[in-house]
C-alpha positions as CSV (number, residue, x, y, z in Angstrom):
1,M,18.0,-5.8,2.0
2,T,19.4,-2.5,3.1
3,L,17.2,-0.2,5.2
4,T,17.9,3.4,5.7
5,D,17.9,5.7,8.7
6,S,15.8,8.3,7.0
7,F,12.0,7.9,6.8
8,E,11.9,9.6,3.4
9,N,14.5,7.2,2.0
10,F,12.5,4.3,3.6
11,L,9.4,5.5,1.7
12,T,11.4,5.9,-1.6
13,E,12.8,2.4,-1.2
14,L,9.2,1.0,-0.6
15,K,8.1,2.9,-3.8
16,Q,10.8,1.2,-5.8
17,K,9.9,-2.2,-4.5
18,I,6.2,-1.6,-5.2
19,E,7.0,-0.6,-8.8
20,V,9.0,-3.8,-9.3
21,A,6.2,-5.9,-7.8
22,K,3.7,-4.2,-10.2
23,T,5.9,-4.9,-13.2
24,T,5.7,-8.6,-12.3
25,G,1.9,-8.4,-12.4
26,M,1.3,-8.4,-8.7
27,S,-2.0,-6.7,-7.6
28,E,-2.3,-4.3,-4.7
29,S,-3.7,-7.1,-2.5
30,Q,-0.8,-9.4,-3.3
31,I,1.7,-6.6,-2.6
32,T,0.2,-5.7,0.7
33,N,0.0,-9.4,1.8
34,Q,3.7,-9.7,0.9
35,A,4.4,-6.5,2.8
36,A,2.7,-8.0,5.9
37,K,5.1,-10.9,5.7
38,V,8.1,-8.6,5.4
39,G,6.7,-6.6,8.4
40,D,6.7,-9.8,10.4
41,W,10.3,-10.5,9.6
42,L,11.4,-6.9,10.2
43,S,9.6,-6.8,13.5
44,K,11.5,-9.9,14.7
45,Y,14.9,-9.3,13.3
46,Y,15.5,-5.7,12.4
47,D,16.5,-3.0,14.9
48,P,14.7,0.3,14.0
49,K,17.1,3.1,13.1
50,S,14.7,6.1,13.2
51,P,11.8,7.2,15.5
52,E,9.4,6.5,12.6
53,Q,10.6,3.0,12.2
54,R,10.4,2.4,16.0
55,L,6.8,3.6,15.9
56,L,6.0,1.2,13.0
57,K,7.6,-1.6,14.9
58,E,5.7,-0.9,18.1
59,L,2.4,-0.6,16.3
60,W,3.1,-3.9,14.4
61,D,4.0,-5.7,17.6
62,V,0.7,-4.8,19.3
63,S,-1.5,-5.4,16.3
64,S,-3.6,-8.4,15.3
65,E,-3.0,-10.0,11.9
66,S,-5.8,-8.0,10.4
67,E,-4.5,-4.8,11.8
68,Q,-1.1,-5.6,10.5
69,K,-2.6,-6.0,7.0
70,A,-4.3,-2.6,7.5
71,I,-0.9,-1.1,8.4
72,A,0.7,-2.7,5.3
73,S,-2.2,-1.4,3.2
74,A,-1.9,2.1,4.6
75,L,1.8,2.2,4.0
76,Y,1.1,1.1,0.4
77,K,-1.3,3.9,0.0
78,L,1.0,6.5,1.6
79,V,3.8,5.5,-0.8
80,E,1.5,5.5,-3.8
81,R,0.1,9.0,-3.0
82,K,3.1,10.8,-1.6
83,V,6.2,9.4,-3.2
84,P,7.0,10.3,-6.9
85,A,7.6,7.5,-9.4
86,T,11.2,6.4,-9.5
87,R,11.3,5.8,-13.2
């Protein structure tokens, strides 16, 4: 997975991944649960490239599991409301 330096590009990439997940029949809940798992992996193995990614990592690292799911859900909502469809 390639991650970008730009937060706008990061959100666009998330939108693309969400759209693919939806086409496979995944619900919002399933998508956010998978996003939480990806967040765990990113927090452990990915060095943030932008201040926004650094902030997300720091928030993730100090959050409980339920708070991490809330962060994943909030990112889902942000992408759904603010990023135009890619198709």
